[in-house]
Backbone bond lengths (Angstrom), bond angles and torsions (degrees), N, CA, C in turn:
res aa  C-N    CA-C-N  psi(-1)  N-CA   C-N-CA  omega(-1)  CA-C   N-CA-C  phi
1 X - - - 1.408 - - 1.667 99.35 -
2 X 1.370 113.32 137.41 1.336 119.95 -179.32 1.588 111.09 -75.96
3 X 1.318 117.59 135.77 1.497 117.72 -179.00 1.550 109.20 -68.29
4 X 1.303 114.95 144.16 1.438 126.00 171.54 1.622 108.36 -69.46
5 X 1.256 118.23 143.43 1.529 120.00 178.30 1.492 110.76 -46.65
6 X 1.362 119.55 -47.49 1.477 120.51 -171.47 1.577 107.85 -69.24
7 X 1.289 113.47 -41.09 1.608 113.90 176.36 1.500 109.85 -63.23
8 X 1.376 119.29 -40.55 1.435 120.95 -178.14 1.484 110.06 -64.60
9 X 1.335 115.28 -42.63 1.440 119.08 -178.47 1.603 108.29 -59.47
10 X 1.195 118.01 -50.62 1.439 127.41 -177.75 1.598 112.62 -56.72
11 X 1.370 111.18 -37.25 1.464 119.13 -172.28 1.624 105.76 -88.17
12 X 1.215 115.98 -39.84 1.522 117.38 -166.87 1.497 114.73 -119.71
13 X 1.427 119.98 -7.37 1.425 121.61 -173.38 1.501 116.76 89.76
14 X 1.243 119.95 150.74 1.464 127.94 -175.93 1.437 112.74 -54.10
15 X 1.285 118.45 -38.40 1.447 123.65 -174.58 1.582 115.60 -66.83
16 X 1.399 111.08 -15.70 1.459 115.64 174.35 1.444 115.95 -80.07
17 X 1.307 118.16 -14.75 1.365 126.37 -175.23 1.515 114.13 -70.83
18 X 1.268 128.01 144.72 1.489 127.33 171.83 1.399 106.20 -79.17
19 X 1.402 114.92 171.80 1.486 123.12 178.48 1.519 107.69 -59.09
20 X 1.424 120.47 -46.43 1.450 129.66 179.95 1.427 109.67 -55.65
21 X 1.339 116.72 -44.80 1.481 121.63 -173.75 1.598 109.80 -71.17
22 X 1.310 115.41 -45.44 1.446 120.91 170.85 1.522 117.06 -49.06
23 X 1.328 111.45 -53.34 1.476 121.81 -177.40 1.570 108.95 -66.89
24 X 1.330 117.70 -34.97 1.454 122.56 179.63 1.513 108.37 -66.55
25 X 1.384 122.49 -37.31 1.441 122.72 172.07 1.507 118.15 -61.99
26 X 1.367 117.97 -33.23 1.405 124.08 170.54 1.546 115.32 -68.93
27 X 1.328 113.12 -44.89 1.383 119.32 -177.36 1.434 115.80 -70.35
28 X 1.398 118.70 -33.29 1.448 125.94 171.74 1.472 110.40 76.26
29 X 1.348 121.71 -42.90 1.457 123.07 -175.45 1.533 109.80 -136.36
30 X 1.331 116.08 150.70 1.425 119.70 173.26 1.500 114.31 -86.00
31 X 1.345 118.89 -135.94 1.407 126.61 174.41 1.425 107.96 -142.63
32 X 1.464 119.69 159.36 1.387 124.38 -174.61 1.553 111.08 -45.67
33 X 1.306 115.88 121.98 1.476 124.26 178.13 1.465 113.63 83.21
34 X 1.364 119.29 5.74 1.465 121.48 -177.19 1.578 110.27 -140.22
35 X 1.312 118.18 101.22 1.583 115.17 174.54 1.444 116.55 -47.62
36 X 1.165 121.24 169.15 1.511 123.08 -168.21 1.589 103.93 -74.68
37 X 1.402 123.79 -39.69 1.392 126.68 -174.31 1.553 105.17 -64.70
38 X 1.355 118.10 -41.70 1.526 124.25 178.81 1.532 110.64 -62.62
39 X 1.401 108.84 -37.19 1.438 115.01 -175.82 1.501 111.17 -70.04
40 X 1.331 115.74 -43.71 1.501 121.45 176.79 1.512 110.26 -58.58
41 X 1.333 117.02 -42.10 1.404 123.00 -179.65 1.460 108.33 -64.86
42 X 1.428 123.96 -39.89 1.363 126.96 -179.33 1.591 109.14 -67.49
43 X 1.330 118.62 -35.85 1.462 118.53 179.54 1.549 108.20 -64.70
44 X 1.363 114.37 -47.46 1.448 117.13 -179.58 1.493 116.33 -58.68
45 X 1.296 114.79 -34.36 1.508 125.55 -177.43 1.548 104.46 -70.27
46 X 1.213 113.29 -48.28 1.521 123.30 -174.27 1.511 108.93 -62.56
47 X 1.323 119.15 -50.75 1.460 122.98 -179.13 1.615 117.07 -80.85
48 X 1.325 109.84 -25.62 1.463 115.73 -179.36 1.399 119.19 95.69
49 X 1.406 121.57 -19.36 1.459 125.91 177.02 1.439 108.75 -165.57
50 X 1.313 115.82 161.84 1.428 124.36 -177.63 1.561 108.89 -66.16
51 X 1.465 116.04 -42.07 1.417 122.52 177.01 1.521 108.89 -53.50
52 X 1.442 115.93 -47.88 1.449 122.08 -177.89 1.593 108.04 -61.24
53 X 1.233 117.26 -44.63 1.506 119.51 -179.50 1.478 109.05 -60.18
54 X 1.285 125.21 -45.62 1.422 130.59 -177.90 1.524 113.77 -68.10
55 X 1.255 116.81 -23.42 1.535 121.42 -175.14 1.570 110.54 -115.61
56 X 1.389 113.90 19.36 1.533 115.96 176.85 1.435 112.04 -67.03
57 X 1.344 118.43 150.54 1.432 127.14 175.93 1.586 110.70 -76.81
58 X 1.188 118.69 163.54 1.487 125.28 175.20 1.555 109.19 -62.98
59 X 1.265 115.01 -35.85 1.496 122.92 -178.40 1.522 106.07 -71.37
60 X 1.291 124.75 -42.68 1.471 132.33 178.14 1.610 104.96 -62.71
61 X 1.315 116.28 -52.27 1.401 116.40 -175.68 1.679 111.14 -66.58
62 X 1.222 116.52 -27.99 1.496 117.50 -177.40 1.545 110.31 -69.98
63 X 1.234 119.20 -21.43 1.460 125.83 179.39 1.568 107.62 -77.35
64 X 1.279 122.25 -15.76 1.477 121.06 -174.25 1.565 108.87 -97.97
65 X 1.306 116.05 120.80 1.459 124.91 -178.44 1.583 104.84 -60.71
66 X 1.280 114.35 128.81 1.471 115.66 177.18 1.415 114.58 104.98
67 X 1.392 117.14 -15.72 1.515 119.66 179.07 1.475 111.04 -95.48
68 X 1.431 119.82 93.13 1.394 124.04 173.70 1.555 111.85 -91.75
69 X 1.316 113.50 -164.35 1.458 120.20 -173.03 1.521 105.84 -64.61
70 X 1.337 119.80 -41.35 1.516 125.85 -176.05 1.498 108.80 -60.37
71 X 1.233 122.71 -56.12 1.466 127.63 178.23 1.553 111.22 -61.67
72 X 1.309 118.28 -39.75 1.444 122.86 -179.02 1.565 108.26 -63.66
73 X 1.355 113.65 -44.85 1.535 117.86 170.81 1.480 114.10 -54.88
74 X 1.352 116.55 -46.11 1.424 118.58 -178.25 1.476 113.66 -62.41
75 X 1.332 117.37 -40.52 1.346 121.51 -174.49 1.531 113.17 -74.23
76 X 1.338 116.37 -34.33 1.511 121.94 175.32 1.614 109.18 -73.71
77 X 1.321 116.24 -26.99 1.499 117.90 -178.73 1.499 107.37 -80.85
78 X 1.364 121.72 -30.93 1.465 121.46 -178.63 1.573 104.64 -72.37
79 X 1.233 117.23 -43.97 1.505 121.52 -177.67 1.590 109.08 -60.27
80 X 1.316 113.73 -46.01 1.480 120.32 179.41 1.552 114.28 -63.67
81 X 1.322 111.45 -40.29 1.516 122.42 175.26 1.541 110.21 -55.89
82 X 1.360 113.32 -49.03 1.532 119.84 -174.61 1.543 103.21 -64.70
83 X 1.376 119.40 -42.37 1.449 117.40 -168.27 1.602 105.95 -73.91
84 X 1.328 118.51 -32.47 1.430 115.89 171.78 1.519 119.65 -73.54
85 X 1.364 115.07 -23.59 1.458 121.17 175.35 1.525 107.64 -65.90
86 X 1.325 116.35 -53.41 1.493 118.30 177.50 1.475 115.70 -59.56
87 X 1.382 115.89 -37.04 1.471 120.28 174.64 1.566 110.03 -55.87
88 X 1.293 112.21 -61.59 1.577 115.29 -179.22 1.515 110.79 -58.17
89 X 1.318 116.95 -37.67 1.496 114.53 -177.14 1.472 106.41 -63.96
90 X 1.364 124.06 -39.33 1.389 125.16 -176.15 1.514 111.91 -71.59
91 X 1.226 115.75 -43.98 1.570 122.78 175.87 1.514 111.58 -62.91
92 X 1.341 117.59 -33.17 1.463 118.65 -178.01 1.637 116.22 -89.48
93 X 1.313 111.16 -2.01 1.464 118.33 -178.91 1.669 102.63 -65.43
94 X 1.361 108.89 136.93 1.493 115.66 173.62 1.481 113.08 -60.56
95 X 1.403 114.40 -44.25 1.411 117.57 173.11 1.634 106.30 -163.78
96 X 1.339 108.95 162.34 1.512 114.83 177.88 1.463 108.02 -103.68
97 X 1.369 120.03 108.13 1.480 122.42 179.41 1.527 112.30 -79.05
98 X 1.304 114.61 -32.21 1.534 120.24 -176.69 1.621 100.66 -130.76
99 X 1.388 118.23 132.09 1.434 120.15 172.90 1.565 115.67 -52.37
100 X 1.285 114.83 -30.24 1.376 116.81 -179.93 1.483 121.13 -60.87
101 X 1.485 106.92 -16.46 1.496 114.31 174.47 1.558 112.13 -61.94
102 X 1.323 115.16 -27.95 1.492 121.86 179.08 1.530 112.20 -78.89
103 X 1.352 117.77 -9.65 1.458 119.30 -175.94 1.530 113.92 -55.01
104 X 1.290 117.77 -51.25 1.559 118.28 -172.02 1.471 110.00 -65.63
105 X 1.360 123.40 -31.72 1.426 126.56 174.65 1.644 104.60 -67.18
106 X 1.270 120.99 -49.01 1.411 120.83 -176.49 1.521 114.86 -67.06
107 X 1.263 114.65 -34.51 1.438 123.74 170.79 1.559 112.80 -59.11
108 X 1.292 115.10 -47.55 1.517 122.10 -179.39 1.507 107.88 -67.31
109 X 1.293 119.57 -28.06 1.546 119.08 -175.54 1.517 108.90 -89.17
110 X 1.392 118.74 -25.27 1.459 117.99 -163.19 1.499 116.19 -116.89
111 X 1.457 114.46 -34.70 1.536 118.03 -170.12 1.470 110.09 -53.42
112 X 1.352 118.25 -42.55 1.442 116.54 -162.39 1.600 110.68 -85.25
113 X 1.336 122.69 -6.04 1.415 122.90 -173.24 1.492 111.00 -74.64
114 X 1.312 110.53 152.18 1.523 119.86 -173.29 1.594 110.61 -99.09
115 X 1.360 115.27 -6.83 1.375 128.00 176.44 1.435 111.56 -120.09
116 X 1.352 120.51 154.59 1.485 119.84 177.56 1.587 106.94 -80.88
117 X 1.314 112.53 130.40 1.466 123.45 172.22 1.453 110.78 -123.55
118 X 1.339 117.84 140.02 1.408 124.68 -174.35 1.651 103.40 -117.06
119 X 1.379 105.46 118.23 1.523 115.11 -177.50 1.488 112.97 -113.55
120 X 1.272 114.12 148.19 1.458 122.55 -178.77 1.528 113.94 -126.25
121 X 1.410 118.65 129.65 1.420 116.77 179.65 1.604 102.97 -110.44
122 X 1.325 118.26 128.51 1.466 123.73 -170.94 1.519 102.09 -102.14
123 X 1.258 119.45 134.78 1.481 128.85 179.54 1.602 110.72 -124.48
124 X 1.338 111.47 155.76 1.491 116.49 175.02 1.492 107.23 -93.01
125 X 1.316 120.64 -168.47 1.438 125.92 -176.14 1.509 111.95 -74.73
126 X 1.310 120.18 -10.54 1.395 125.12 175.11 1.468 111.48 -105.81
127 X 1.282 115.70 15.43 1.531 126.22 -178.35 1.587 109.40 53.07
128 X 1.341 119.17 38.45 1.458 124.10 164.48 1.584 106.09 -86.45
129 X 1.324 112.30 142.55 1.512 119.09 176.81 1.509 111.29 -65.19
130 X 1.282 119.05 124.77 1.393 122.53 169.22 1.467 115.92 -95.52
131 X 1.393 115.40 -34.84 1.361 121.98 178.71 1.457 110.51 -171.30
132 X 1.445 119.86 156.49 1.421 121.80 174.29 1.436 105.28 -136.98
133 X 1.335 118.73 131.28 1.419 117.80 179.53 1.550 113.11 -154.79
134 X 1.357 113.36 148.46 1.470 121.34 174.10 1.553 106.49 -78.31
135 X 1.268 112.24 117.48 1.441 117.05 -175.93 1.588 118.65 -100.74
136 X 1.431 112.81 -26.00 1.509 117.53 -176.16 1.551 106.78 -139.01
137 X 1.268 117.55 135.05 1.380 121.57 176.84 1.631 111.11 -123.72
138 X 1.316 115.44 134.60 1.423 118.39 -172.77 1.559 118.12 -125.60
139 X 1.324 116.43 -139.35 1.483 121.29 176.07 1.448 110.56 -106.04
140 X 1.307 115.31 -168.53 1.449 118.85 -178.65 1.457 114.01 -71.37
141 X 1.344 116.96 -13.69 1.540 114.84 178.20 1.582 112.69 -137.82
142 X 1.270 119.41 15.99 1.450 123.48 177.72 1.381 110.75 -164.75
143 X 1.446 115.17 159.45 1.459 124.44 175.06 1.520 105.85 -150.80
144 X 1.332 112.32 136.74 1.488 116.86 179.84 1.436 111.25 -92.10
145 X 1.331 115.41 122.21 1.445 121.27 -171.42 1.536 112.87 -114.71
146 X 1.379 120.72 131.34 1.441 116.63 -177.57 1.543 111.30 -115.03
147 X 1.270 120.37 106.56 1.496 128.43 -179.10 1.584 113.38 -40.21
148 X 1.407 109.16 -48.13 1.337 120.35 -175.63 1.650 110.92 -52.76
149 X 1.384 113.84 -47.98 1.481 119.62 179.90 1.577 108.88 -62.63
150 X 1.315 118.41 -36.28 1.506 118.13 -176.53 1.464 106.08 -69.17
151 X 1.375 122.43 -46.06 1.433 123.83 179.21 1.507 108.30 -60.20
152 X 1.404 121.10 -41.27 1.468 118.73 -179.78 1.442 113.31 -62.57
153 X 1.371 118.72 -41.74 1.496 118.23 172.68 1.483 111.55 -64.68
154 X 1.228 120.80 -37.12 1.577 120.43 -175.43 1.533 104.99 -65.08
155 X 1.328 119.08 -44.32 1.439 121.45 177.41 1.512 113.79 -61.50
156 X 1.292 118.22 -37.98 1.445 124.29 176.53 1.379 110.54 -57.55
157 X 1.371 119.60 -45.39 1.451 124.57 -174.66 1.463 107.31 -90.98
158 X 1.337 128.10 4.96 1.406 132.44 176.96 1.567 105.62 60.34
159 X 1.276 119.44 36.03 1.534 123.98 178.84 1.467 116.36 -69.45
160 X 1.267 116.22 136.79 1.453 123.32 178.07 1.551 112.29 -94.17
161 X 1.409 113.86 -22.33 1.358 119.95 -172.40 1.556 108.34 -153.92
162 X 1.355 116.73 155.04 1.461 118.68 175.87 1.629 107.81 -140.88
163 X 1.405 109.73 159.50 1.418 118.90 173.49 1.549 106.22 -122.96
164 X 1.256 116.73 134.09 1.554 118.12 -174.31 1.550 101.39 -109.88
165 X 1.350 115.82 157.50 1.423 123.16 175.80 1.566 106.63 -160.44
166 X 1.246 114.98 148.50 1.570 121.77 165.81 1.443 107.07 -154.09
167 X 1.339 113.94 162.64 1.428 123.66 -172.24 1.530 109.65 -102.91
168 X 1.285 117.40 151.03 1.509 123.12 164.30 1.635 111.38 -111.80
169 X 1.321 112.58 102.19 1.452 115.68 -174.00 1.560 109.58 -58.34
170 X 1.304 121.19 -17.20 1.455 119.92 -179.82 1.599 108.52 -68.31
171 X 1.303 117.39 -19.09 1.457 123.12 179.88 1.508 111.72 94.18
172 X 1.367 117.92 -2.86 1.499 123.24 -177.65 1.498 104.52 -97.61
173 X 1.350 119.64 125.68 1.421 120.18 -176.90 1.548 110.09 -101.74
174 X 1.229 112.32 47.52 1.594 115.96 177.37 1.564 107.43 -102.18
175 X 1.347 116.19 121.54 1.395 119.21 -178.05 1.494 114.47 -66.84
176 X 1.261 121.03 138.90 1.516 128.63 175.69 1.467 107.47 -79.42
177 X 1.403 114.29 172.97 1.416 124.28 171.12 1.509 109.68 -61.48
178 X 1.331 114.11 -40.07 1.432 119.06 -177.83 1.520 111.63 -67.13
179 X 1.358 117.21 -35.30 1.477 122.22 177.80 1.640 108.60 -64.55
180 X 1.403 111.96 -40.39 1.516 113.82 177.39 1.540 109.96 -65.49
181 X 1.266 117.25 -40.66 1.432 123.26 -169.47 1.585 105.71 -67.04
182 X 1.304 115.37 -54.39 1.507 122.01 -178.99 1.560 112.43 -56.77
183 X 1.384 111.31 -40.64 1.519 113.17 178.30 1.621 112.28 -62.78
184 X 1.425 113.14 -40.84 1.392 113.43 173.81 1.538 114.93 -59.94
185 X 1.308 115.42 -42.73 1.472 124.49 -177.29 1.622 110.00 -59.25
186 X 1.370 110.24 -43.22 1.521 118.40 179.43 1.491 108.88 -64.70
187 X 1.300 115.74 -46.24 1.490 125.62 -175.91 1.549 105.83 -59.92
188 X 1.279 112.35 -50.52 1.541 119.82 -177.05 1.546 107.61 -57.35
189 X 1.402 118.00 -47.99 1.482 119.14 -178.37 1.399 113.87 -66.51
190 X 1.429 118.32 -35.56 1.447 120.89 178.79 1.362 114.24 -72.49
191 X 1.279 116.08 -29.76 1.624 117.55 179.33 1.429 109.88 -62.52
192 X 1.303 125.42 -29.46 1.466 130.13 179.29 1.617 111.90 -57.90
193 X 1.396 106.24 -31.40 1.516 108.92 -174.71 1.486 105.93 -112.58
194 X 1.245 120.65 21.47 1.530 123.16 -177.86 1.584 115.24 55.66
195 X 1.338 113.75 38.67 1.417 119.19 -177.80 1.543 104.22 -108.73
196 X 1.376 114.05 118.76 1.479 117.90 -179.38 1.534 114.42 -83.59
197 X 1.347 113.19 135.94 1.430 119.95 171.44 1.570 111.82 -95.21
198 X 1.393 113.90 100.67 1.472 117.44 -168.05 1.627 109.85 -76.75
199 X 1.327 117.46 -33.95 1.435 117.47 -178.86 1.490 109.20 -165.45
200 X 1.379 116.98 158.14 1.463 124.67 168.61 1.446 104.18 -130.17
201 X 1.407 112.67 116.80 1.445 119.31 173.59 1.417 116.64 -98.83
202 X 1.367 120.33 130.62 1.494 124.29 171.88 1.536 101.86 -99.54
203 X 1.320 114.33 125.02 1.418 123.19 178.18 1.478 116.37 -107.03
204 X 1.320 116.03 119.68 1.423 123.94 172.29 1.480 114.09 -101.31
205 X 1.307 112.87 -152.51 1.536 118.59 175.33 1.449 109.19 -103.56
206 X 1.336 115.11 103.89 1.550 119.90 -179.65 1.609 108.15 79.46
207 X 1.209 119.86 8.99 1.503 118.30 179.49 1.541 109.41 -151.25
208 X 1.329 117.83 161.31 1.421 120.24 178.38 1.555 108.84 -152.46
209 X 1.298 117.30 162.19 1.420 123.07 171.77 1.520 114.30 -125.22
210 X 1.275 114.20 137.22 1.583 117.92 -169.87 1.566 103.27 -115.26
211 X 1.239 119.53 116.52 1.449 121.78 173.39 1.549 110.57 -63.30
212 X 1.224 118.66 -35.26 1.498 121.64 -178.42 1.632 108.52 -70.15
213 X 1.318 113.72 -40.72 1.462 114.07 -177.42 1.594 111.15 -72.88
214 X 1.357 117.04 -26.67 1.442 121.90 170.90 1.414 114.70 -76.23
215 X 1.350 121.67 -13.76 1.503 126.90 177.97 1.460 108.79 82.81
216 X 1.360 118.53 29.99 1.550 119.84 -176.60 1.623 103.72 -99.09
217 X 1.256 121.75 7.73 1.472 119.01 -179.35 1.569 105.09 -123.86
């Protein structure tokens, strides 16, 4: 007999559960003719990934039989809880020794968005997080970024370093020529005030690009 998700979690730990089993625990009930585990698997198959399930729009959910207000609220609450968890985890870190440590936070904030958003993480001289904020919002394929505003905020927080990130709603984390150019412009502006640009992440769906890892910074 197959273990139920709750029994499996208690016996083996949460990490032993599949995405379907974890989702089933939060949903608690299925829909007529479909047990909760089958329903969770159906959602994952329909959307294509756990990330897509957690970031679905109300319109997308309304097309799924069995998703009422209660389950809709549960799904949105889980997604928001994950975002806040990574935000608190980032802000509570004693220091960031590797910019990639900020990746999960940036992924949780940006990967699901349907428009491009440019985010900046401000760090002190020991690379402790001072603040993280979305500074610019754009369209589905572009965002206008002003280096002067980033420097202004960095000086306001007395930041010694920053990490940049923006999303590509297309899902492809390949930087454009415009991405390269604005990174150079930000780096040039920050250099005047001895503010280091540690990395620029381009966030896609299930993938990312790091300027620092590629040696572009």
